[in-house]
C-alpha positions in Angstrom: 0.0 0.0 0.0 1.3 3.5 -0.8 2.1 5.9 2.0 -0.7 8.3 0.9 -3.2 5.5 1.1 -2.0 4.4 4.5 -2.1 7.9 5.9 -5.6 8.5 4.5 -6.8 5.2 6.0 -5.5 6.3 9.4 -7.3 9.6 9.0 -10.7 8.0 8.6 -12.7 6.1 11.2 -12.7 2.4 10.2 -15.2 1.3 12.8 -18.5 2.5 14.2 -21.3 1.1 16.4 -22.0 -1.5 13.7 -18.4 -2.7 13.7 -15.6 -2.5 11.1 -16.5 -1.1 7.7 -15.2 -2.0 4.3 -13.0 0.8 2.8 -13.4 2.2 -0.7 -11.3 4.3 -3.0 -11.8 8.0 -3.7 -10.0 10.8 -5.7 -9.3 13.6 -3.3 -7.3 16.8 -2.7 -5.9 18.6 0.3 -7.6 22.0 -0.1 -5.2 24.9 -0.2 -2.3 22.7 -1.4 -1.7 23.0 -5.1 -1.4 19.8 -7.1 -2.4 17.6 -4.2 -4.8 15.3 -6.0 -4.3 11.7 -4.8 -6.0 8.4 -4.2 -7.6 8.3 -0.8 -9.8 5.8 1.1 -13.1 6.3 2.8 -15.3 3.9 4.9 -18.1 2.3 2.8 -21.4 4.2 3.5 -24.6 2.5 4.7 -28.3 3.4 4.2 -28.4 3.7 8.0 -26.1 6.8 7.8 -29.3 8.8 6.9 -31.7 8.9 9.8 -35.4 7.9 9.8 -35.0 5.1 7.2 -34.4 7.6 4.4 -31.1 6.4 3.2 -30.3 5.5 -0.4 -27.1 3.7 -1.2 -25.8 4.5 -4.7 -23.1 2.8 -6.6 -21.2 5.3 -8.8 -20.9 4.4 -12.5 -19.6 7.6 -14.1 -18.4 10.9 -12.8 -17.6 13.9 -15.1 -14.7 16.3 -14.3 -14.3 19.9 -15.5 -12.6 23.1 -14.8 -13.9 23.3 -11.3 -12.1 20.1 -10.4 -8.9 21.5 -12.0 -9.2 24.8 -10.2 -9.7 23.1 -6.8 -6.6 21.0 -7.4 -4.8 24.2 -8.2 -5.9 25.4 -4.7 -8.0 28.3 -6.1 -10.8 27.3 -3.8 -12.4 24.3 -2.2 -13.0 23.3 1.5 -12.8 19.9 3.1 -15.7 18.6 5.3 -15.3 19.3 9.0 -13.1 16.6 10.6 -11.6 15.5 7.3 -8.1 16.4 6.1 -9.1 16.0 2.4 -12.0 16.8 0.1 -13.2 14.1 -2.3 -13.7 15.7 -5.7 -16.4 15.2 -8.3 -19.8 17.0 -8.6 -21.0 15.5 -11.9 -22.4 12.1 -10.8 -24.2 9.3 -12.3 -25.0 6.0 -10.5 -27.4 3.2 -9.8 -29.4 2.6 -6.6 -28.2 -0.5 -4.7 -30.3 -0.3 -1.5 -32.9 1.9 0.0 -34.1 2.5 3.6 -37.4 1.4 4.9 -39.1 4.7 4.4 -37.9 5.5 0.9 -40.6 5.4 -1.8 -39.1 7.8 -4.4 -36.5 5.4 -5.9 -35.8 1.7 -5.8 -32.9 -0.6 -6.4 -31.9 -0.6 -10.0 -32.9 3.0 -10.7 -30.4 5.3 -12.3 -29.9 8.5 -10.4 -28.0 11.8 -10.4 -27.4 13.7 -7.2 -27.8 17.4 -6.9 -24.7 19.3 -5.7 -25.7 22.1 -3.3 -26.9 21.2 0.2 -29.0 23.4 2.4 -27.5 26.1 4.7 -29.3 28.5 7.0 -30.7 31.3 4.7 -34.4 31.6 3.8 -33.5 30.5 0.3 -32.0 27.3 1.6 -35.1 26.6 3.6 -37.5 26.8 0.6 -35.5 24.4 -1.6 -33.4 27.0 -3.5 -30.0 26.6 -1.9 -28.4 27.5 -5.2 -29.5 31.1 -4.3 -28.2 31.0 -0.8 -27.0 34.3 0.8 -24.9 32.3 3.3 -21.1 33.0 3.2 -20.5 29.4 4.2 -22.1 27.0 1.7 -22.1 23.3 1.2 -21.5 21.7 -2.2 -20.6 18.0 -2.9 -17.1 17.8 -4.2 -16.5 21.6 -3.9 -17.2 23.0 -0.4 -17.4 21.2 2.9 -19.1 18.0 1.5 -17.3 15.1 -0.1 -18.0 14.6 -3.8 -18.7 11.6 -6.0 -15.3 10.5 -7.3 -15.5 7.4 -5.2 -17.3 4.0 -5.4 -20.5 4.5 -3.4 -22.3 7.3 -1.6 -25.4 7.5 0.5 -28.0 10.2 0.3 -31.5 11.3 1.2 -33.8 10.9 -1.8 -34.6 14.6 -1.6 -31.3 15.2 -3.3 -31.6 12.4 -5.9 -33.1 12.8 -9.4 -34.2 9.7 -11.4 -32.8 9.3 -14.8 -34.6 7.2 -17.4 -33.0 3.9 -18.3 -32.7 5.1 -21.9 -30.3 7.8 -20.8 -28.0 5.4 -19.1 -25.1 6.1 -21.5 -25.3 9.9 -21.2 -26.7 10.5 -17.7 -23.4 11.9 -16.6 -24.2 15.0 -18.7 -27.2 15.9 -16.5 -25.3 18.1 -14.0 -23.6 20.4 -16.6 -27.0 20.5 -18.4 -28.5 22.0 -15.2 -26.3 25.1 -15.5 -27.8 25.8 -18.9 -31.3 25.0 -17.8 -31.1 27.4 -14.9 -29.7 30.2 -17.0 -32.4 29.9 -19.7 -35.2 29.5 -17.1 -33.9 32.6 -15.2 -33.9 34.6 -18.5 -37.6 33.7 -19.1 -38.5 34.3 -15.4 -36.9 37.8 -15.5 -38.7 38.7 -18.7 -42.2 37.8 -17.3 -42.2 41.6 -16.6 -42.8 42.1 -20.4 -45.9 39.9 -20.4 -44.9 38.4 -23.7 -41.2 37.5 -24.4 -40.5 35.1 -27.2 -36.8 35.2 -28.2 -36.3 34.4 -31.8 -32.5 34.8 -32.1 -29.9 33.7 -29.6 -26.1 33.5 -29.5 -24.0 31.1 -27.5 -20.4 32.2 -26.9 -18.2 29.2 -26.4 -18.5 25.7 -27.9 -17.2 23.6 -24.9 -19.5 21.3 -22.9 -21.7 24.1 -21.6 -21.8 26.0 -24.9 -22.8 22.9 -26.8 -25.5 22.0 -24.2 -26.8 25.6 -24.3 -27.0 25.4 -28.1 -29.0 22.2 -27.8 -31.4 23.5 -25.2 -32.1 26.7 -27.2 -32.6 24.7 -30.4 -35.0 22.3 -28.6 -37.1 25.5 -27.8 -37.1 26.5 -31.5 -34.8 29.4 -31.2 -32.4 30.3 -34.1 -28.9 30.0 -32.6 -25.5 31.3 -33.6 -22.7 29.6 -31.7 -19.4 31.6 -31.6 -16.1 30.0 -30.7 -12.4 30.5 -31.3 -11.5 27.5 -33.4 -12.3 27.5 -37.2 -14.4 24.7 -38.6 -14.4 21.9 -39.4 -13.9 20.0 -36.2 -16.1 17.9 -33.9 -17.6 20.9 -32.0 -18.6 22.8 -35.1 -20.1 19.5 -36.5 -22.1 19.1 -33.4 -23.5 22.7 -33.6 -24.4 22.3 -37.2 -26.1 18.9 -36.6 -28.5 20.8 -34.4 -29.2 23.1 -37.4 -27.6 25.9 -35.6 -25.0 28.3 -37.1 -21.3 28.0 -36.2 -19.1 31.1 -36.4 -15.4 31.3 -35.4 -13.1 34.0 -34.4 -11.3 33.4 -37.7 -14.3 34.9 -39.5 -14.2 38.1 -37.3 -14.9 39.3 -33.8 -18.1 38.5 -32.0 -19.3 42.0 -32.8 -18.7 41.3 -36.5 -20.8 38.1 -36.2 -23.5 40.0 -34.3 -23.6 42.7 -37.0 -24.3 39.9 -39.5 -26.7 37.7 -37.6 -27.9 39.7 -34.7 -28.9 41.5 -32.6 -29.7 38.7 -30.3 -32.7 38.4 -27.9 -30.7 36.0 -25.7 -27.0 35.5 -25.4 -25.6 32.7 -23.3 -21.9 33.3 -22.5 -19.9 30.2 -21.8 -16.4 31.0 -23.2 -14.4 31.4 -20.0 -13.0 34.6 -21.5 -14.4 37.6 -19.6 -13.6 40.4 -22.2 -16.2 38.8 -24.5 -18.9 39.7 -22.0 -18.5 43.4 -23.0 -18.9 42.5 -26.6 -22.0 40.5 -25.8 -23.5 43.5 -23.9 -23.2 45.5 -27.2 -24.8 42.7 -29.3 -27.9 42.4 -27.2 -31.3 43.4 -28.8 -33.8 45.6 -27.0 -35.5 43.6 -24.1 -32.6 41.1 -24.4 -31.0 39.0 -21.7 -27.3 38.2 -21.4 -26.7 35.1 -19.3 -23.2 34.7 -17.8 -22.0 31.2 -16.9 -18.2 31.5 -17.0 -16.3 31.5 -13.7 -13.1 33.4 -14.5 -10.2 33.9 -12.2 -7.7 35.8 -14.3 -7.0 39.6 -14.3 -8.0 40.7 -17.8 -8.4 44.4 -18.4 -10.1 45.9 -21.5 -11.3 49.3 -22.6 -15.0 49.4 -23.3 -17.4 52.1 -24.6 -19.0 52.4 -21.2 -21.4 55.3 -22.0 -22.7 53.5 -25.1 -23.2 50.2 -23.2 -24.9 52.0 -20.3 -27.2 54.0 -22.5 -28.3 50.9 -24.5 -29.1 48.9 -21.4 -31.1 51.7 -19.9 -33.1 52.7 -23.0 -33.3 49.1 -24.3 -34.6 47.5 -21.0 -31.7 45.0 -21.2 -30.7 42.5 -18.5 -27.5 40.7 -17.5 -27.7 37.8 -15.1 -25.3 35.1 -13.8 -26.0 31.4 -13.4 -24.1 28.9 -11.4 -25.1 25.7 -9.6 -28.7 24.5 -9.8 -31.6 23.2 -7.6 -33.7 20.2 -8.2 -36.1 22.0 -10.5 -33.3 22.4 -13.1 -32.2 18.8 -12.8 -35.7 17.7 -13.6 -35.9 20.0 -16.6 -32.6 18.7 -17.7 -33.9 15.2 -17.7 -36.7 16.3 -20.0 -34.4 18.1 -22.4 -31.9 15.2 -22.5 -34.8 12.8 -23.2 -36.1 15.0 -26.0 -32.6 15.4 -27.4 -32.1 11.6 -27.5 -35.2 11.3 -29.6 -34.7 14.3 -32.0 -30.9 14.0 -32.4 -30.0 10.3 -31.8 -26.4 9.8 -30.8 -25.6 13.5 -30.5 -25.2 13.4 -26.7 -22.9 10.4 -26.8 -20.5 12.4 -29.1 -19.9 14.8 -26.2 -18.3 12.1 -24.1 -14.9 12.4 -25.7 -12.4 11.4 -23.1 -13.2 8.4 -20.8 -10.8 7.2 -18.1 -11.4 3.8 -16.7 -11.0 3.4 -12.9 -10.4 5.8 -10.0 -6.7 4.7 -9.8 -6.1 6.4 -13.1 -6.9 9.8 -11.7 -3.7 11.4 -13.1 -5.0 10.8 -16.6 -8.2 12.7 -15.8 -6.2 15.7 -14.9 -3.9 15.3 -17.8 -6.8 15.4 -20.2 -8.2 18.5 -18.4 -4.8 20.3 -18.7 -3.5 19.1 -22.1 -6.2 17.0 -23.9 -6.7 17.5 -27.6 -10.3 17.7 -28.8 -11.7 17.5 -25.3 -15.4 18.1 -24.7 -16.2 16.0 -21.7 -13.7 14.1 -19.6 -15.2 11.5 -17.3 -14.2 8.6 -15.1 -15.8 5.2 -15.7 -15.8 4.1 -12.1 -17.8 0.9 -12.6 -19.9 -0.9 -15.2 -23.6 -1.2 -14.8 
């Protein structure tokens, strides 16, 4: 056994009132220590860990990884659970129910499930089921902040935080969590524009053609919106092919700036920004139609500085009744909407979702390959760990 495994075993309680527990592998980091990703061990959970007969034991099948996991490993953020020296990574889960407690009726053994990520805190928003809108400074997110994630073999959860996935989506269920970021952003745009009584966006732009950008293009096309997806790389390549398969328009930076594209195909009623490059936000603000909504989904940690036509942007927002809103994390509502959209996509565009799953890694022990793909992978759309077979 490696020294790291031995030390992690010692850090975890191996016995409880029910006697010794089997140990399981997990991919973890020591928050605040850059490059500390390692293979750890945890005690195997039990349905009795959740009180009142409400436990659900889930066997992990696949877990997606993304920039969040890379940034936590770089010590940009992340907090370990109280009493643990490490944080188990992974917030994009997909698994199968193995056992349920006596008072669980929502799911049964054999069901596919995805777990939501945020857990309730103390604010009023947490108490009404919208913990993604919490005002607490201390928050709890699986695999991110103060709660272990899903890059392990099993987890146990209350069914309140589990969303059933149809059997027909078994191959692509790991895409549900990133889909919820898109679902929330689009839903918030429509919710905001209820003030207009009638708001039917005809033209939309998506900035970025990574996982989130492609899923945003999909969601908007499923709603019948004309979409222009703007990204850096010129066509043809897989991402542009995926956009055009949806009968959306792909435009690259090689053809001109985003403002050039907007002059040709815009202005846009809705813009979904998912590029990870903050200066494009200010171009998007200028490409927005009257009564338009700009949804920001990128979490950026650099220090870019740009000159912008501030007065022009301000005037157009004021006179044009425009809105800019951020979206991150999601509550159960958006997971359930995501299931519906993924189901519709599987019917309308057979095989499209599978093509997003570009970089599989088999087994938790190959965690270094996961991060190598995140850092240096060519043609990456979605990296995921195949933890177990169904």
